[in-house]
N, C-alpha and C positions, 0 to 999 in steps of 0.2 A: 504495500499500499505507499503512495506517496506520502511524505511527511510534509508538513508545515513548521513554523517559528511561531507561538505566542509568545512574543518577546524574545525571554530568554530559555524559553521552553519548548524542546522538538518534541512532536509528536505526531502520530500517526493523523491524517486529516480527516477520517471519519473516530469518533470516541463511541463510547457507550455509557448511556445512563443507567444508573441501577434503580432509581426510584420505583420504579412498576413492580420491582420484584417484591417489596416488603410493605409498598404505601401506594395510597391513591385510587388506585383500581381494581375491579372486581378481580378476585382470585388472589390478590396479592397477599404473601405469604404462604401461599396453600401447597406451594410444591420447591421447597427450598434448594431440592437435589437437582432439579432442572434449570433453576437458575444457576446454579454452581457450574453447570455443564456448559450454559451459555457463556458465564465469564470465561471458562477456561476455553471455550472454542473461539470466542473473540479473541484471545492472546494467540491462538493459533493460527488467524487469520490475518494477525498484525495489528491489530487495535492496540494502540499502546497509553489511551487515555481512558480512565476512570472516572465517572462522578458520583457522590453520592453525598449525602447532609446528616446531620445528627437528628432533625427533627423527622426524616423518613422512616415510620414506624411508630412511634421513636425509637431510636438508636438500633434496630434490631437490622436496617439495611447496612449499617457501618459492620457491624457485628458477621453477617454475611459476606459482605465484599472482604473483610479482614480473614474469615476463614476461608474464602476463595483464592486469597494469595498467598498463602503458608506458604513460603518456600519460592514463593515467584514476586517476592515486593519489587524486586529490581528490574523488574521486565515493565514497569507501568508508570506513567507520571498520574499520580492519584489527587484527584480532587475532593474534598469535601467543604461544608458549609455550617457556618455558626448564625446564631444571631434570632432564630426562629423560636428559639427556647430561652425562656430566664431563669437561671439556676439561682435567682434570689428570691424566687417566691412565687413569682407568676407561671410558671412551667409551659409545656408546651402553647405554641401560637400567641405568645407574648414577645415582642419584638424586644431585643436588649442586645445592643452591641456596646455597652459599658466597657473598659478596660478589663474590671474586675469578673465581668462576665465570660468575657471571652477567653481569661485566662484558666475560668473554669472548665470551657468548653473543650478548647484545645486540648487538655489532659483527657477527659474522658474520651474525644475522637480518638487521639493517637493510641489509647489502650484496647477500646472495640477494634480499630482497624491492624492492630500487631504491630506498630512500625513505630518508629523513633522519630520520625518528619514525615511531614504533609506535603505534599510537591506544590498544591494549589489551593489556597486556603480563602474562601469566598464569604463576605458579609451578606447573608442569604437575601435581606431585604435593610434596605435603608432604613436606620431607627432615628425617627425626628425628634427623641429625647437626648440623643448621644452626638454632638458636635462630631463629623466625619472627621475633622483634624485629631481628635483624641484616641478613635478607633484605629484607623490608621496610623498614630503614634504609637498605639501598644502592639499593632502587628508588626511594625517595624522592628521593635524589639523582639517579637518571636522570630523575627528573621535572623536577627543578629547571633540569637540563641541556637539557631540552628533548628527549630520545631518545626518552621516552616520556610521553603524556597521562596514562594512568591505569593504576592497578595492579587486577590479578584473582589470585584463588587458584581451583585446579580440585581437587575432591574434598577438600576442607578441611570438618574439623569443627567444630561451634560454638567450643571452646575456643582452636582457632588463629584463626577468624575473628575473634572478639574483641581477641585479642592483637594481630594486623596490624591492625586497625583503629584500635586506640591508638595504632600508631606513625606510621601515614597512612591516610587515610579509602582503603579499598576499595572500588572502584566496581563489582564484579560477583563472582560465584563462580559458576562452571560444572561441574556435576555431572550424571551420567545421571539423568535423569529422562523418564518416559513412563509410558502407560497400565499398563505390567508392570512398572515401576521406580518405586516410588511413597517410597523412603527419604527422599528430603529432606523431605517433608512433617510429620513428627514436629518435626525441631529445627532444621533448617536453612534453612527457609523462614521458620517465624515470627521467629527472629533478624534473617535479613535484612530482614525489613520493620521490624524495630526499629532498625536502622541503617541503615535508607535505601541499600541494596545492592541491585542488581541481580541476576536469576538469568538465568544461559545453561543452560538443557537440551540436553546433546549425547546422541547417539541417541534422538532424540524418536521415532523408528519403530521403536525397539526391535532395532535392528542389520537391519533390514528384517523382522522377521518380521511387524511390526503391519501391513503392506501385503498381507497373505494372498496372496503370492506365492509364497514359500517353503513347498512341500509335502513336502519331500524333501532331505535333505543330500545325496544321491549325486552332483550334480553340483558339489559344491564344489571347489574347488582346494586342493591341500596348504598352498598358501601363504596360505590364506585363515582367519583366525584362529577363525573360528564352527566350524571344525572341530571343533574339542577344548574349545569353549565348554559348558559344562553345560546350558544351556537348550537348545542345538542337537542334544543326543545323547541316544540310548536313550531310555526311557521319559519323561525329562522333554520331550524332543520330541513326542512323541505327544500328552503331557498337554497342552501348551502351543499344540498346533492349536486346542484349545479354543478359547483368547482371540482370536486371528486371525478363527476362525467368527464368534463372539458381536461383533467389530469389526465383523467383514463385514456382519452382520444390520442393526446400528445403521446403517452406511452406505448400505444401500439405502433404507432410512427417509428420511433425509437426503438423498439423491440425489446423493451424493458417491464418492469413491475410499473405500477403508478408511484411506490415509494422509492423506489429506485429514480424514478425521474424527478419526481421532488426534492429530494438530495442532491441528486446531479445539478439540479437550478442552482440550490444552495451554493455549490461547490463551486460553480462558474461565478459566484460574487466575487471572488476574491481570495487570494492566496494567505491568507490573515483570518479565515473563517474555518472553523472546526465544530460541526455539528455533533450532538451527541443524541442521537435517536435510543428512544429505550425499548428495552424488551426483553421477557423471560425467556424466550423459545430459543431454541437452537437453530431452526430452520428460518426465522427472522432475521437473527443477526447475521447469518450467513447472506440473507436477502440483503440487507442495509449494506455490508460492507462491499457488496459488489458494485453499487453505484460508484466507487472510487474509479472504477472502468469505463465508465459511461461518459460521453461526448456530445453535447447537443451542439446542435446548429443555431447559429445567429438566430432565424429563422423562429426556431423551438423555442428558444429564448425568449423571443418579444413575444410568442402568443401565451407563456406561461407567465410572462411581466402583465400580461392582460387579462386573466381570469376576471370573471364575475367575483366583484367585491365581496366579502363575507359580510353576512348578516348577524348582529349580536356581537354584546363583547366576550372579550377571552376569557372573563371571571365573572365571577356572580359580584355586586356592588362592594361587599367588603373586601374581596380578592385585589380588585380594582384599585380601591386606595391605597394599597400596598404598594403599587407601581409608581415609578417617576416615570412621567411622560414628557 
């Protein structure tokens, strides 16, 4: 697989998001053995970039990744996130990026992951109660101590990114970006390129929608967060099926699956972009990594650039308030 640089981190340009193995989607946590096989198969296929977070589970996803990497830690660039659990009393779902909290968080993540360092440590969401300068200052101390190699931000806006980068170089920003979520293109991507910061799109397949496999939400389990996601409900869902069909049309022309086509479009957006499609299935990780070998024509890229706009917000109202746009 081709490699790119996220500032000073050398990675294969398609990574693997581990969240769905333990969190958020129907069936999460039901087959850890298959999830471990998927992680191992990803390594065999050349994936070197794995993404998790302490809040996934909570905690169980880091533990799963740690078990899968036992004896193979040096094969990957390992990313995890802090700040969505307050260890000072608020618990999971409470933003806390105070220096005291992240000190507790990093020690827990290191233990669960079975490692002495984290390659890329993200602030999971911007904490409005803690100045970003204080958070990044504490992270810079962790870099100096060797507990983390690089600092990242997730769903941060331009002002936060500039302020953070002024304290210590930011290696990567992770935000939702795909054929149906184009928000970063207006301000965030140009700024990242100005500052030489890499970009990591999460949910590059639109939470599975862009694969074309989801034609109804009737089978979603109650634990599946998409059950109440605006893009997957009511008239929005019926409208958005047009997008899946349009991607399918291009995929047939390319001779690839819709998922591979959607990932190939992302890869064509620049050599500083490393999507992290998530799966807990060996066949899906094989499918996704094969997108590395797909080249789209200029006409195909233009068609994909002009898909029917998605209907509905990417998250429920509470989730949208946590995103800097």
